[in-house]
N, C-alpha and C positions, 0 to 999 in steps of 0.2 A: 663311722663315719667316712674316715678321710679312702680307708682303703675305698670301700666303694661307689663315694663320685670319685674317683677315677679308672673303677675297674668295667675295663671292655670287656663286648660278649663277643666270642668268635666273631660271627657274623659279626657285628659290628665294623671288626675290623677288619675283614672281608669286604665287607662296601667300601672303603675309607681306602683301601691296597687299591681296590680297584679301578676307584677315580680320579684315584691321586697318578695310579695307569695308563688313562686315559686321558688324562689332561697333559702328560710330560712327551702320552705319542704322535698327540694330538700340535702340542708344538714343541716335537721333530721333527714335525714329518710341514708342515708349515717352512718351515728353515730349511728340508732339504729340496720343497719343490724354489724357491727364491731361489737353491744357489745354482740349482738345474738351465732354472729362467736368465743370469745372471745377477740375481742379489747382491744382495746385505746374508749371511746365515747371519750370522750374531745378533743382525737389527733382528730381523723373524724371531730366528727363537727369543730375543726377550719378550717379541707385540706377545707369541704363542702360548711363551710361558702365564702371561699379564691375562691374557680374552683369550684360549684353552679352544677348543673347541669353535665360540667366535673365532682368531687371528686366524686359523686353521681355513676359516667359509674363507676370510679376508681374501691371505697370503692365497685362495686360488681366483679369486678372482680377477683381485688388481692384475694379477700373474699373467690367467689367461686373458688378457684384454692389453696389458703394455708389458707384454712375458719375450728374452727380443728367442725367444725358440717361436713364440708366436704368428711374433711380427716378420723374421724368415721365411716361414710361410706365405702365413699373407702378402706378404708386398716381393716378391724376388723375382729373375726376369721372367715376363711373360707369365705371370701370373703360379709360376711358376714356382717350387721350395729351393731358393738359391745351398744346401744344404747338398752332401754330393750323395746320391743315393750311392753303397759300399757293397764291394764287393770280397767274394775270397779266392784269392790267389790259390789257384793251384799246382803251385810251386810251394810255396812254403807255408799256407795258411792260413798271412797275413790279409787284415782287412786293409784294402784301396778300395777310390773314390771308380765310379765305374764311368768317368773318360779316358782313365791313362792305360795304354799301350801295350806296356809295361809294368811289370810290377816297379816299387819304390829300394825292396830288403831284399830282394832275390835275381829281382831281373825278365825270370821268366815274364812270355804272353799275360793277359789276362783283357778282361770283354770281347771282343768281340775272335772269330780266328786270322791267323793272316794267310794266308792264299798262294 
């Protein structure tokens, strides 16, 4: 009788494992979303572990409205983003902001060609 109480079928174990993995995925995704938008990773991981999919949805909505990345897109200079567009340097292959005339790593010209 003792063994039959704790005996799980393979199907039940698979369903429980999938549920736990999905719950953890939601928790870590919400925390990563918070970190990318200037929020506390640990706090949002805790919220995600407690609430699971609801926590992920809450973090998405919260950072969509208040997050640093979205705020910078909405309130940049001249209603344009103040996050610079990045281009690849033809000399060294590093990423530099589009407004730079010279690469900050190798010194070659980037962006518009010199005359």
